[in-house]
N, C-alpha and C positions, 0 to 999 in steps of 0.2 A: 504493500500500500504506500509505503514511503517513496519507493521508486516511481510509482504511478503519479503521485502528487508532485514529485520533482519534475517529471516529464511534462505534466500539465502546466506547471508554472513556467517551465522553459519555453513552451510553445505559445503561451498566452500572449496576445497582442492587444493592448489596451487601446480602445478607440478614444482618442483625444486630439486636441489641436497640437500640432508640432511645428517647429520652425522651418523645416525643409519641405519640399514638394513630395507628392505621392510617388513620383518616379524615383526619387532618391530614397524614399522610405522602403521601397521594395528591395533595394540592394542592402541597405544598412540594417534593416529589421528582418525581412522575410528570409533573405539569403543567409544573413548572419546566423539567425536562429536555426535555420536548416542545417548549416554546417556544424553548429554546436550539437544538434541532435545526432547528426551523423558521427561526430567524434565521440559522443556518449555511447552509442551502440557499438561502434567499432572498438572503443576502449574496453567495454565489458567483454566483448569477444576476444580481444587481444590478451586480456588478463588470463583467460583459460585457453589460450591458443595452443594447439597441438598439431603435429604432422604425423599421420599414420601411414606406414609403408607396408607393402606386401613382402614378407621375408619367408621364403620356402622353409618347410620344417627340416629337411636334411641340412640346411645351412645353420651352423652353430654361431653365426655372427650375432652379436648382442643387439636386441631391439632397443634396449635402453640407451645405447650409444647412437643408433641410427636416427632416431627421431630428432634429438637436439642437433646432431651433425647436419641433417638435411635442413632443419629450420635455420641454422646459421649460414650454411653455404648457399641456400636457395635451391629452387627447383626449376626445371626447364622443359620446354617442348620443342618439337621441330615444326617450323613454319610450313613446310611442304606437306605435312600429314594432316589434311583437313577432313578426309573421310576414308572409309575402308571398302569402297565398292560393294556395298551390300552385306558386309560382314560386321560382326560385333567388334567394338574397339573403343578406344578413348581418343578424344580430339587431341591432335599433336603428338600422339605416341604410336609408333609403328607396331605392327603385330609381333615382330621379333625385335627385341630390344637392342640386338647387336646391329640392326639395320640403321645406319646413320647417314646414308647417302642415296643417290638415285643415279641410274645409268642413263644412257642416251635415249632409251625408250620410255623413261619415266618409272621404271620398276625399282623397288627398294633394294638396296644392296649394302654390304659392309665395305667401308673404305679401306680396311686393313684385315688381313687374314688373322684367324683366331690364334693359331699356334705360334707362327713366326713373326706376327705383327708387321707384315710387309704390305705396302700400299697395293691396292687393287686397281688396275688400269680401267679407266672408263667409269669409275664410280665417283661422282662428285659429292662432297659432303653437303648435307643440308644445314641451313642456318638455324642456330639455337636461339631461343628467346627465354631469358631467365626472369624469374618472378621472385622478388623479395619484398614486395610492397607491404606485406603483412607486418614487417618489422617496424615500419615507421609511419604507416598510413594514419593512425590515430593522431599523431602529432602534426602531420601535414594538414589534415582537415581542420584541426583546431587553429592552426596558423591562418588558414584561409578565412575562418570566421573573423579573426581580427583584421585581416586584410580588407574584407568587405566593409568593415566599420571605419577604416582609416579616413576615407573622404569626409565623413561627417565630423570627425575631429577637426579637420582643416576648415570645414564649412563654419563651424561655430567660432573658430578663431577669426575668420574673415568677416563674418556677419554679426559681430558683437553689437552693432547698432540696432539691427533688426531684432535680435534676441531681447535687448533691453526695452525696445519699443513695444514688442509683443507682451512682455511681462508687466510693463508699467502703464499700458494704455488706459486701463480702468481708473487709475489714480491720477494720472497726469492731466493738467489743464492744457488748454490750447496755447497759452503763453509759454508754459514750460516746454511743450513739444516744439514750438517755434524756436525757442532759445537753444534747445539741445540738438535739434536736427536740421534746422533751416538757417541758422546763424552761421555765416561763413567763417567767423572768427573761432567758433567752437568746432564746427564741422567743415573744414576746408573743401573747396571744389575738387582739388587733386586727390584728396583722400577718398571722396565719394566715387570718383572715376576709377580709382584703383580698386575699390570694393566691387564695383560692377564687373571690372575685368577679371578679378580673382574669382568672383562667383561663376563666371563662365568657365574659368579654368577648373573649378571644382566639379562643374557639370561634366566637363570633358574627362576629368579624373575618374568619375563614376563609370564612364564608358570604358576607359583604359583598364580599370580594376576588373570589370566583368570580362573583358576580352583576355587580359593577361591570366586571370584565374583559370579560364577555360583552356587556354593554350598550355598552361603549366600542367594541368591535370592530364591533358592529352599526351604531353611528353612523358610524364611519370608512368602513364599506362601504355607506353610503347606505341603511341600513335594510333591506337585503336578506339579512342574515346570520341573523336570528332564526329563520327557518324553513328555512334552507338545507339542513340534513341531512335533515329529513323530506321536503322537496320532492325532494331527490335520490333518496331511496328510492322515492318514488312514480313519478318519471320513469324510473328504472331498470327498473320493472316493465312499461313500455310495449312492450318488445321492440326488437330491433335495427332492424327495418325502419321503425319510427316514430320512435324516440328519436334516431337518427343521420341522419335523412333531411334533409340540407341542400339537396337539389336541388328538392324540392317542400315548402317550409316551410309547416307548418300551426301552429295554436295549440298543439298538443301537442308539436311539434318543438322548442319553445323550451327550451333547456337551463337548469336552475337555475344551472349554472356560469356561463353567459353573462349571466344576469340579475345575478349577483353581480359578476363581473368579465369583461366581454366581451373576446373575443380579437381582435375587429375593431372599430374606431371611426373617427370622422372627426376631421380636423384642418384648421384654417384658418390660413393664413400670409399676411400682408400684405407685398407687395413694393413697395419705394419706393427710388428712386435719382435723383439729379440731377447733371448735369454741364453743361458750357457749351452743348452742342448738344442734349441730350436730357433729358427728364423722364419717368420711368417710375413709374407707380402702378398696382398691380393686386392683386386679392385672389384667393387660390387656396384651393380646398377639395379635400382628398385623403382617400382611404380608406387607413387604415394598419392594420397588424397588430401585435398585442401578444402575441407568443408567450410572453413571460415570465409572463403571466397564467394560462397553462395550468398551470404549476407551482403558482402561488398557489391555483388552484381546488382542487387535490388536497390541498394543505397545510391549507387552511381547512376542508376536509371532515373531516379528521382532528381538527383543533382543535375543530370544532363538537361532535362526539360526546364528545371528552374533556372539554370544558367543561360540557356537560350532565351528564355523570357526576360532574364535580367539584362542581357545584351540589347535586346530590342527595346525594352522600356527605358533603359538609360540613354540610348540614342534618341528616342522620342523626346525624353526630357531635355536633352541638350538642344535639340532643334526647336522645341517649344520655347525655351528661354531666349534663343536668338530671335525667333519670330515675334515674341512678346516685345522685345526692344524695338524691332523694326516697326511694329504696329504703333508703338508709342510715338516714334518719330513721324510716321505717316499721318497719324491722326492730328498731330500738331500742325503739320504742313497744310493739311486740307481745311483747317479751321480759320484761315484768314491771316491777315498781317499781324493782328494783335496776338494771335496764338504763336506766330513765328517769333515775335519779339519776346513773348513769354518763354519760348523754348530756348532762346539764347541765354536766359537768366536761370532757368531751372535745369538741373542735371537729371539724368535717367534715374539716379539713386533717389532723388527727391520725388520724382514721379512714383517710384515704388513705395516710398513712405506714404504719399498721399493716397495711393490706391489701397494700401493696407488699412489706413485710417478710415477711408470711406466704407470699406467692407465691414469694419468693426463698429463704427459709430458715425453715422451720417451727419448728425448735428455737430459733433466735434470736428469733423472734416470741414464743414462750412466755416466754422470759427477759424480754423487754421488757414484756410484759403483767404479769409478776410484779413488776416495778419500778413499774408505774403503779398497779395496783390494790391495795387493802388486803387483808391476810391474812384468810382465812375458812376454818374447818375444819369437818370433820364430814360432808362429802359426797364421794362417789366421783366421780372425774373422768370425763368422756366420752372415748371414743377419739378420737385425732387424725383429722382429715378434711381433704380438699383442697377441699371446698366453700367458698364465700364465707362468711367468719365476721366478725361484728362484735363489738367489745368489749362484753360483757354478763355476766350471771350465770354463764353456761356457761364463759366465758373465765377467770373467777376460779377455777373448779374446775381448769382446766388449769394455772393458775399455782400453786395450792396443791399439786397433785400433783408439779409440777417441784421445788418447794421441799422437799417431803418426800423426793424421790428424791435430791436433792443434799445433804441434811443429813447430818452425821457420825453414824455408828452407834456405840452404846455397848454393850459386852458385860459381863456379870457374871463375875467370876473364879470 
C-alpha cells in the first residue's frame, strides 16, 4: 500500500495556474514524471536483477560463477540471425552456437575449425551486438528526468519579473505595477528586450532537450529506438498467430521489442585454474535469458510515444511564441499612426505585462493603461471586451473614460 501511495503521489499533477505555457509544462511535468516513474520501476527490477543461463548437466562448470560473470561482461546476439526459416529458435542466436558467420550463400557456418582453431575460407563473421544496458539504465533514466526539468530552471531565472507579477497581482495597485514594471529607471528597455530574447531561447531549449533526449536514448539502444513505436504498431497488426509464433520463426515473427532489447542472448565465460596437479583452461558459451528486458521493452514503448509528442509540442510552443510576437507587432501597425507611435515607446515585454494584467483583472488593466498613456479627450470609449487587446488608440479611449468616471463631481448650489 505504501508503494501504491508513493506511485500515486509521483504521478499526480495538480491543476493550477503556472508561470510557463502548456507546451513547456508537458516537457517539464509530464515527461519528467514519466521518467521518474520509469526509473522507479527499473530500479526495483535492477535491485533483484539476475541473469539465468542454460548450463548442461554433464558440465560441472559453476552456475554461481556464470550468472555474475555474464551480468558483468554483458550478453550479445548476432545481427544477421533474425529468424530461423520456420524452425524454433531465439532472435539473434543461431541454432548451433558455434555458428558465428555466414558463407556466400547466406548459410550459417563457423569461422574457425573446432579442433585446430584454423580460419574457414568463405565464412565471414557476423556482427555482434552487446547488451549491458541493465547495468546503468536506472541511473540514465533518472538523469533524463532532471534533464527535462532543466529548461524550467532557466525559465524562472529569466522570467523573475513575470513570476513576481503573477504572484503579486492581487495585492499590487496600478501605481505600484506602473512603478515596478513600466518605469524605465526601474525596468530598463534593454533588460526587457533581453528577457524577450532569452524567453525565446528557453523555448528553443525545450525543443533541443526533447530532441537530444530522444537521440541519446537511440544511441544507448544501438540505434534501434528511433522507429521502435511505429514498428511496434505495424507488428501488432500482424495478428496473434504470426506476431507471437516463436515455434516457427519467420521474418515477420521478429518482434520490434526483441530487436530493441532481446530477452535471450549469448554469453561466453573463460574458465582457467591451476594447481600442483592440474591445469584447466576452457571456454564456455551459454544461452541466457534477460527477463528484466521484458519490463524495459514496455517502458520504452511508453517513452517513445511520449517523447515524440514532446518533440512536436515543444516545436509548436516555440513557433507559437514567435507568432505571438509577430501578431503583437502586426496589430500595432494596423491600428493607425497613434498605435505606431505607441509601439515605439512600448516594448514587447511591456505588451506581455499588459496582456497578462488584462486577463487577470480588466479594471486594473484600464488603470495601468491610464498611467502609461497621455490624456486625450473628445471621443467615446469602446465597450470592454475579453478579446486580445493591444495598447493603441482604442486603449487610450478606455483610459480616458476611466479617468472621467473616477473624477470628482461638482454641483451648483
